[in-house]
C-alpha positions as CSV (number, residue, x, y, z in Angstrom):
1,X,0.0,0.0,0.0
2,X,2.7,2.5,0.9
3,X,4.5,2.0,-2.4
4,X,1.3,2.7,-4.3
5,X,0.6,5.8,-2.2
6,X,4.1,7.1,-2.8
7,X,3.6,6.6,-6.6
8,X,0.4,8.6,-6.5
9,X,2.0,11.4,-4.5
10,X,5.1,11.5,-6.7
11,X,2.9,12.1,-9.7
12,X,1.8,15.4,-8.2
13,X,5.3,16.8,-8.2
14,X,7.5,17.8,-11.2
15,X,10.9,19.1,-11.7
16,X,12.8,16.8,-9.4
17,X,14.9,13.6,-9.5
18,X,12.3,10.9,-9.6
19,X,14.4,8.5,-7.6
20,X,15.2,11.0,-4.9
21,X,11.6,12.2,-4.8
22,X,10.2,8.7,-4.4
23,X,12.7,8.0,-1.6
24,X,11.7,11.2,0.3
25,X,8.0,10.6,-0.1
26,X,8.5,7.0,1.0
27,X,10.3,8.3,4.0
28,X,7.5,10.7,4.8
29,X,5.0,7.9,4.6
30,X,7.0,5.5,6.8
31,X,5.4,5.1,10.3
32,X,8.8,5.2,12.0
33,X,9.4,8.7,10.5
34,X,6.1,9.9,12.1
35,X,6.9,8.1,15.3
36,X,10.2,9.8,15.5
37,X,8.8,13.3,14.7
38,X,5.8,13.0,17.0
39,X,6.7,10.8,19.9
40,X,10.5,11.4,20.2
41,X,10.7,15.0,18.9
42,X,7.4,16.3,20.1
43,X,5.9,17.6,16.9
44,X,2.2,17.7,16.4
45,X,0.7,15.9,13.4
46,X,0.3,19.2,11.6
47,X,4.0,20.1,12.3
48,X,5.2,16.7,11.1
49,X,3.2,17.0,7.9
50,X,4.6,20.5,7.3
51,X,8.1,19.3,7.9
52,X,7.7,16.5,5.4
53,X,6.1,18.8,2.8
54,X,9.1,21.2,3.2
55,X,11.5,18.3,2.8
56,X,9.8,17.1,-0.4
57,X,9.7,20.7,-1.8
58,X,13.4,21.1,-1.0
59,X,14.2,17.9,-2.9
60,X,12.1,19.1,-5.9
61,X,13.7,22.6,-5.8
62,X,17.2,21.4,-5.1
63,X,17.0,18.8,-7.9
64,X,15.7,21.5,-10.3
65,X,18.6,23.8,-9.3
66,X,21.1,21.0,-9.6
67,X,19.8,20.3,-13.1
68,X,20.6,24.0,-14.0
69,X,24.2,23.6,-12.7
70,X,23.6,25.2,-9.3
71,X,24.8,23.6,-6.1
72,X,23.1,23.6,-2.7
73,X,25.3,24.8,0.0
């Protein structure tokens, strides 16, 4: 189920490295990620969701920048 969900979510993003994007979205959907953010780090569900959305956006933006010859730093 998670793999299918990740595929659906990946389809909604463009401009990034598909392999990296799939990895990050898979990480965001992984229960242990949420467990770490919520239980061990004290984030609310909304904060954890925002953190993962920012992570995905960063991968998309960073991959697009890397494709133009820019480097993150």
